[in-house]
N, C-alpha and C positions, 0 to 999 in steps of 0.2 A: 828106142821108144816106139818104133814102128809097130810093135805088137799090141800097143794100147789103142783100141778103137776110140774115135771121138766124133762129135758133131763138128761141123764146119761153120765158122762165123766170120763175118767181116766187121771189124771194130772200126768205128768212125768217130771223127771229131771235127771241130772247126778251128782254124787259126784266128788270131786277133782281127784279121781282115775279113773274116767269115768265109774263107775259102775252105772247101771240104778236103779232108785227108782220111785215108783208111788203109787197112792191111788185112790180109787173111790170117785168121788165128784159129788153131785147133786146140789151144790150151785155154779153155774158158769153162768155168763151172760155177755152180751155186755154192755160196759160203754159208748163208744163214737165211732163215725165213723171217725171224723177228730180231732185229730189223732185216728187211730184205737186202741182202748183199750178194754180189757176185764178183768173181775175179777173172782177170785175163793176164796172161803172161806175154810180155813184150820185150824184144831184144833191147838192151839198154842203150844201144847206139841208134835206135830208130828215131827218125824225124817225127813220126806220128806220136811216139811217146812224149817227146818234148812238147808237142802241141796239146796233148791230153793233159799234161801237168800244168801247162800255162793256162789252158781254158778251164780246167777243173771239172770237165764233163766229158763223157763219151757214150756212144751207143754200141750195143752188141746186136748185130743183125744176124739172126740164125738162118742160114741158107736152107732153101727147100731143095728137094730132090731135083735132079737134072740141071743143076746150076754149077756144074764143074767148071765151066768157062768163067763164071764170075769169081770163083775161088782162085783159079789160075791167073786171072787178070789182076786181082788185088794182091796176089803173091809176086807179081812181076815187078820189074823196075821201071814200069811206065811212068812218065813224068806226071801227067794228069790222069789219074786212074778214074776220075769221074767223067771224063770227056765222052766216053762211050757207054756209060751205065746210068740209066735214069734214076734219080733220087728226088726225095722231097724232104722238107723239114719235118722232124718228128713233132708229135703233138705238144709235148710239154717244154722241152728244152731247145727245140729247133735244130737238132743235130741231124746229120745225114742218115736218112732211112731209105732202104732199098725195097719198097713195097712189092715190086714185081718179082722179087727174087728170094723172099723170106717167108718163113712160117711164123716168125715173131721177131720183135725188136724190143730190147730193154734199154731205156734211157737211164743213165747213171750220173750221179754227182760223185766226184772223187772223194773217197774216204781216206785211203792211205796208199802208199807205194813203198814196197820193200825190195831192196836189192837181193837177188838170189843168183849167185854165179854171174853169167853173162846176160841175165834177164832181170827185168823188174816185174814183180807181181803187183798189179794194180787192182785194188779193191774199190768197188763202187757201190753206193747206195742206190737201189733202184727207185726212181721217183716217177716213172711213167713207162708206158709201153704199148705195143700194138700186137695183136695176134691176127693172123690171116688164115682164111681157108686155103689150104694148099695140099699137095699130095702127101707130104711128110718131109722130114728133115734129110739133108744130105749128110752122109757119114763118110769117114776116112779111116782106112786101116791098111797097113803094110803098103803104103804108097798107091793105094787104089781107092776110088770113090765108089759108093753104092748108096742106094736109097733104103729107107726103112721099109722092111717087108710088110705087106698087108694093107689094111685099109687106111683111109685118110685119118690121121690122128690129130691134125692141127685144130680141128673144131673143138677139141677138149682142152686147149691151152688157155691158161689164164695167168696174168702177171700181177703179182702183189705189188702195190705201189704205196709210197709214203703219202700220207694226208689224203 
């Protein structure tokens, strides 16, 4: 699947004690505009998946250019991935948002979860979000990172939200 280029996201949630959890995800995409839905694919043995399902909410932080280290950090087996990465509660659901490292963040309520092989496809309804002025998104292709070529595209982002 390395020939399929993708954006790079960090999917985050909170556990019942409000401790943050997150992981790097390159399998995230839009599902529907009405209602606004997106999906992320999570390994079925992931602790973060268990917390997402228990909490019923997650955020998709779309990484900006030159944030390869953030992607690598959240892909690592580090115990507390948030110890060295600044975050703040998202505006609507209070989920971990990485404002210094993202072009946008979508806050989602769990809609459904479907087992697919060794992964779970988690579909969320977008209920809030943030868009930031940034250089552009971080991309991943054939085990290499790159930025989006050209001008700043983040200023044109908008997130559809429920209500």
